[in-house]
matplotlib code that plots the C-alpha trace (Angstrom):
import matplotlib.pyplot as plt

x = [-0.1, 1.1, 1.3, 1.8, 5.3, 6.1, 4.8, 7.6, 10.4, 10.1, 8.5, 9.2, 12.5, 14.7, 13.1, 13.0, 15.9, 13.7, 10.0, 9.0, 9.2, 10.3, 8.1, 10.6, 10.6, 6.7, 6.4, 9.1, 6.9, 3.4, 5.1, 6.4, 2.9, 1.7, 3.9, 3.5, -0.1, -1.0, -0.9, -1.1, -3.2, -3.4, -2.7, -5.4, -7.6, -4.9, -2.7, -5.2, -5.8, -2.4, -2.1, -4.6, -2.0, -0.2, -3.0, -4.9, -7.9, -6.2, -3.6, -6.0, -7.8, -4.5, -4.2, -7.6, -6.6, -3.4, -5.0, -7.7, -4.7, -3.5, -7.1, -7.3, -10.3, -9.8, -10.6, -6.9, -8.1, -9.2, -7.2, -10.2, -10.6, -13.4, -16.3, -16.4, -12.9, -12.7, -9.7, -8.9, -7.5, -10.6, -12.6, -11.6, -12.2, -15.5, -16.9, -15.8, -17.2, -20.4, -20.9, -20.1, -22.8, -25.3, -24.8, -25.9, -23.3, -20.4, -18.6, -18.4, -15.5, -13.6, -14.9, -15.5, -18.6, -21.0, -20.0, -16.3, -17.4, -19.0, -16.2, -13.6, -16.1, -16.4, -12.6, -11.6, -14.4, -11.9, -8.9, -7.2, -6.7, -3.5, -0.4, 2.0, 4.8, 2.5, 1.6, 4.6, 5.7, 3.3, 6.0, 7.7, 7.6, 10.7, 10.6, 14.3, 13.3, 10.7, 11.4, 9.4, 8.0, 6.6, 4.2, 1.3, 1.7, 1.9, -1.7, -2.8, -1.8, -3.3, -6.7, -6.4, -5.6, -7.4, -10.2, -13.1, -13.5, -17.3, -16.7, -16.3, -19.5, -21.4, -19.7, -20.5, -24.1, -23.7, -26.8, -27.9, -26.8, -23.3, -22.9, -24.0, -21.4, -18.9, -19.6, -19.7, -16.2, -15.1, -16.4, -14.5, -11.2, -11.9, -12.9, -15.5, -16.5, -19.6, -22.7, -24.4, -21.4, -22.0, -25.4, -25.2, -22.4, -24.5, -27.3, -25.6, -23.9, -27.2, -28.6, -25.7, -25.8, -29.9, -29.2, -27.1, -28.9, -27.1, -29.5, -28.2, -29.4, -30.3, -30.8, -28.4, -28.4, -25.5, -24.7, -24.8, -25.0, -25.3, -29.1, -31.2, -35.2]
y = [-0.1, 3.4, 6.1, 9.7, 9.2, 6.6, 9.2, 11.9, 9.3, 7.6, 10.3, 13.9, 13.5, 14.4, 17.7, 19.2, 21.9, 24.3, 25.3, 25.5, 22.1, 21.9, 20.2, 17.4, 17.0, 17.1, 14.3, 12.5, 12.6, 11.8, 8.5, 7.5, 8.1, 5.7, 3.2, 3.3, 3.4, 1.0, -2.2, -1.1, 1.4, 4.1, 3.3, 5.7, 8.8, 10.9, 9.6, 10.0, 13.6, 14.3, 12.6, 15.2, 18.0, 16.1, 14.9, 16.5, 14.6, 13.6, 11.8, 10.6, 8.7, 7.4, 5.9, 4.3, 2.8, 1.4, 0.1, -1.8, -3.4, -4.8, -5.9, -3.6, -1.3, 2.3, 3.8, 4.4, 3.5, 0.2, -3.1, -5.3, -6.1, -4.8, -6.6, -7.5, -8.1, -7.4, -7.5, -3.8, -4.6, -6.5, -3.5, -0.2, 3.3, 3.8, 0.6, 1.5, 5.2, 3.6, 1.0, 3.8, 6.0, 3.5, 0.5, 1.4, -1.1, -0.2, 1.1, -2.6, -3.0, -0.3, -0.4, -3.1, -1.5, 1.6, 3.0, 3.1, 4.3, 7.3, 8.0, 8.0, 10.4, 12.7, 12.8, 13.4, 16.4, 18.2, 17.9, 21.0, 21.3, 23.1, 21.6, 20.2, 22.5, 25.3, 24.5, 26.2, 24.2, 21.7, 19.1, 20.3, 18.8, 19.3, 22.1, 22.9, 23.5, 26.1, 29.5, 31.1, 33.7, 30.7, 29.4, 31.4, 30.4, 26.7, 27.2, 28.6, 25.5, 23.5, 25.2, 25.3, 21.7, 20.0, 17.5, 16.4, 12.5, 11.2, 9.0, 11.8, 13.4, 10.2, 9.6, 13.0, 12.9, 16.3, 18.2, 19.4, 22.8, 21.3, 20.0, 23.2, 25.1, 22.4, 22.8, 26.6, 26.4, 24.3, 26.9, 29.9, 27.7, 27.7, 24.1, 23.1, 26.6, 25.8, 26.4, 23.4, 21.2, 22.6, 21.9, 18.5, 17.6, 19.2, 17.0, 13.9, 14.4, 15.1, 11.8, 9.7, 10.6, 9.9, 6.8, 5.6, 5.1, 4.0, 2.4, 2.2, -1.1, -0.4, -4.0, -6.0, -9.8, -11.7, -13.5, -10.1, -10.1, -14.0, -13.3, -11.4, -10.3]
z = [0.1, -1.0, 2.0, 1.7, 2.8, 0.1, -2.6, -1.0, -0.6, -4.0, -6.2, -4.5, -2.9, -5.8, -6.8, -3.1, -4.2, -6.1, -6.0, -9.7, -11.6, -15.3, -17.8, -17.8, -14.0, -14.1, -16.7, -14.8, -11.3, -13.5, -14.8, -11.4, -9.9, -12.5, -11.8, -8.0, -8.4, -10.9, -9.2, -5.6, -3.7, -1.4, 2.0, 3.8, 2.7, 4.0, 1.2, -1.7, -0.8, -0.8, -4.2, -5.4, -5.7, -8.1, -10.6, -13.3, -14.5, -17.5, -15.4, -13.3, -16.3, -17.0, -13.8, -13.8, -17.2, -15.8, -13.1, -15.2, -17.1, -13.9, -13.3, -10.5, -9.4, -10.9, -7.8, -5.8, -2.5, -3.6, -4.2, -5.4, -9.3, -11.3, -10.8, -14.7, -16.0, -19.6, -21.9, -22.8, -26.0, -27.2, -28.0, -29.8, -28.7, -30.3, -28.9, -25.6, -25.7, -27.0, -23.8, -21.3, -22.8, -23.5, -21.1, -17.7, -15.8, -18.1, -14.7, -13.6, -16.1, -14.5, -10.8, -8.1, -7.3, -7.9, -4.8, -5.8, -9.2, -7.3, -5.2, -8.2, -10.3, -7.4, -6.7, -10.3, -10.4, -7.9, -9.6, -10.9, -14.7, -13.9, -15.4, -12.7, -13.7, -13.2, -9.4, -7.7, -4.7, -4.3, -4.6, -1.7, 1.7, 3.8, 6.0, 5.3, 1.8, 2.9, 3.6, 6.5, 4.1, 2.1, 5.0, 3.7, 0.2, 1.1, 3.0, -0.1, -2.0, 0.5, 0.2, -4.0, -4.2, -1.3, -2.3, -0.2, -0.5, -1.4, 1.8, 3.9, 2.8, 3.3, 6.5, 7.9, 6.2, 4.3, 4.0, 0.3, 1.7, 2.5, -1.2, -2.9, -1.0, -1.7, -5.4, -5.3, -3.6, -6.5, -8.9, -7.3, -7.5, -11.5, -11.7, -14.1, -15.2, -17.2, -15.1, -16.7, -15.8, -12.1, -12.1, -13.3, -10.9, -8.0, -8.9, -9.6, -5.9, -4.3, -5.9, -5.0, -0.9, -1.1, -2.6, 0.4, 3.5, 7.0, 9.5, 13.0, 14.5, 18.4, 19.2, 17.0, 16.9, 18.7, 15.4, 13.5, 9.7, 10.0, 10.6, 8.0, 8.5]

ax = plt.figure().add_subplot(projection="3d")
ax.plot(x, y, z, "-o")
ax.set_aspect("equal")
plt.show()
């Protein structure tokens, strides 16, 4: 399993001498991230949230494809296989696109479950379109490489590239109003500028959460889930 520390040690350590990455360095980091996560998974939610500062939607899609090639669920927090394993070379792009648009269960060839499909889509929605080399300082983690005057900049970066996981919203039982505030904040950051896209995302997220009902059993059986009503 890949932790935040693994990412820093194996991918970012050699890039701690300057705040601005070159295009070549950015490409190198992107390739190393794909290699690191294509057949493994993030250790915890903090690791996945940290990873967001280094990802673009395009790179995240590449990661999903690479994980699927290794028969892994596309969501980086999951180590299971997709529900329906399909040879990625057995269909062309046009056919794949048609299936995604017309088959309501197409996601099962990419994810282990509908829940992780939703988690993944929600995560990708929040990823910045900014190229990695344009994200000054996101790769720095050692206090030695940061000047005291850069503390404020670091906090701003954290705000700009921080994501909220779908699991957190479900766990916190967020209301529709909380979701609207989150989408509004995403819009202020310049993510998904089109109003139609914002409305669609907000509607989808609200529906996703309403589909998930967590019921607390005040009088559980001693045999737990072995007994079903």
